[in-house]
C-alpha positions as a printed Julia matrix, in Angstrom:
147×3 Matrix{Float64}:
  -0.01  -0.01   0.02
   1.12   3.51  -0.77
   1.18   6.6    1.43
  -1.89   7.85  -0.39
  -3.66   4.48   0.15
  -3.09   4.8    3.91
  -4.29   8.41   3.89
  -7.51   7.47   2.04
  -8.1    4.45   4.27
  -7.63   6.59   7.39
 -10.17   9.13   6.2
 -12.62   6.33   5.25
 -12.22   4.68   8.64
 -13.05   7.97  10.35
 -16.23   8.16   8.22
 -17.11   4.54   9.05
 -16.49   5.16  12.75
 -18.87   8.12  12.68
 -21.62   6.13  10.86
 -21.31   3.24  13.25
 -21.34   5.52  16.26
 -24.42   7.35  15.0
 -26.07   4.02  14.29
 -25.47   2.78  17.83
 -22.88   0.17  16.86
 -20.41   1.17  19.54
 -18.03  -1.71  19.46
 -17.65  -1.45  15.66
 -17.22   2.35  15.87
 -14.41   1.98  18.48
 -12.65  -0.72  16.5
 -12.7    0.93  13.05
 -11.94   4.38  14.41
  -8.7    2.94  15.94
  -7.71   1.71  12.51
  -8.12   5.26  11.27
  -5.34   6.32  13.57
  -3.15   3.37  12.65
  -3.52   4.04   8.93
  -2.79   7.7    9.49
   0.45   6.96  11.32
   1.37   4.44   8.64
   0.95   7.16   6.02
   3.53   9.11   8.01
   5.82   6.08   7.91
   5.35   5.71   4.19
   6.22   9.39   3.76
   9.38   8.98   5.83
  10.5    5.94   3.93
   9.17   7.29   0.65
   7.17   4.18   0.01
   5.47   4.26  -3.33
   3.3    1.95  -5.37
   6.48   0.0   -6.14
   7.26  -0.56  -2.46
   5.28  -2.13   0.34
   5.75  -2.16   4.08
   8.64  -4.52   4.63
   8.17  -7.84   6.36
   9.31  -7.81   9.99
  13.07  -7.47  10.07
  15.37  -9.04  12.62
  18.87  -8.07  13.47
  18.38  -4.53  14.69
  20.82  -3.22  17.3
  18.45  -4.07  20.16
  18.39  -7.7   19.01
  14.63  -7.73  18.45
  12.39  -7.46  15.41
  11.3   -4.26  13.66
   7.71  -4.71  12.57
   6.21  -1.8   10.65
   3.03  -3.79  10.36
   2.61  -3.4   14.16
  -0.61  -2.11  15.66
   1.24  -0.47  18.6
   0.62   3.28  18.23
   3.59   4.33  20.36
   5.98   2.21  18.33
   4.48   3.42  15.04
   4.84   7.05  16.12
   8.51   6.42  16.78
   8.94   4.53  13.5
   7.38   7.48  11.66
  10.05   9.78  13.16
   7.38  11.72  15.13
   8.45  11.05  18.7
   9.81  14.59  19.2
   6.79  16.12  17.52
   4.48  14.03  19.68
   6.35  15.01  22.86
   6.15  18.67  21.88
   2.42  18.41  21.21
   1.79  16.64  24.53
   3.85  19.21  26.45
   2.13  22.12  24.66
  -1.44  20.9   25.01
  -2.91  19.07  27.92
  -5.99  18.4   25.76
  -3.85  16.69  23.08
  -2.1   14.65  25.8
  -5.45  13.61  27.21
  -6.73  12.71  23.74
  -3.58  10.7   23.03
  -3.95   8.81  26.35
  -7.52   7.87  25.4
  -6.63   6.84  21.8
  -3.55   4.92  22.84
  -5.72   2.39  24.76
  -6.86   0.97  21.43
  -5.74  -2.44  20.23
  -6.96  -4.71  17.4
  -7.98  -7.24  20.04
 -10.81  -4.84  20.78
 -12.66  -6.33  17.83
 -13.81  -9.09  20.22
 -15.4   -6.63  22.68
 -19.18  -6.42  22.43
 -19.81  -4.32  25.47
 -18.62  -0.86  24.45
 -20.9    1.87  25.72
 -21.87   5.04  23.97
 -20.07   7.43  26.37
 -16.77   5.49  26.02
 -16.93   5.47  22.27
 -17.99   9.12  21.97
 -14.99  10.04  24.09
 -12.65   7.83  22.02
 -14.01   9.09  18.65
 -13.89  12.72  19.8
 -10.25  12.31  20.87
  -9.47  11.2   17.36
 -11.36  13.89  15.45
 -11.18  16.96  17.73
 -10.41  19.69  15.16
  -7.94  21.54  17.42
  -6.33  18.96  19.63
  -7.33  15.59  18.08
  -4.94  12.79  17.23
  -5.88  12.86  13.51
  -5.32  16.58  13.35
  -1.74  16.08  14.5
  -1.2   13.13  12.18
  -2.49  15.03   9.18
   0.06  17.75   9.66
   2.77  15.17   9.05
   1.41  12.68   6.49
C-alpha cells in the first residue's frame, strides 16, 4: 500500500467510525476508528521511507541493534509514532497541550484485540472518537500535519 492508500483508508475509517457511532454500533465504531489512527500513522511512515506503489511495508526485520524485530506492520501506536520519526513532535504536542495529551492517552488504549469486545458503551466510544477527530487537539489533526 502507498502513502496515499493509507491516507484514504484513514479518512474512510473515520467516516465509518462516525456512521457506526451514530447508528449505535459502539463496538464497531471503536474498533474501526482505531484503525483510522493506525492508517494515518502508517501514512507518515510511508512518507518517511518514501514508500510508493512499487514498495510495500517490509516484512518484519530481525537483526536490529536491540536484537529484536522491527515490525512496521505493528498495531502499537507508540511504536508506530517512533517509526514514523514523530516522537519529538508528539512530545512537543503533549507538552504544549494538555488536551492533546489527554486525547492521546484515550486513543492509545486501542488495540486490534478490541474487535472481540461487544460491550462498548456510547459514552466510552464518543470520548474515544472525539479524541481522534477533535479539530484543534485531536490525534488525527496532528497526524495530518505530518502525513
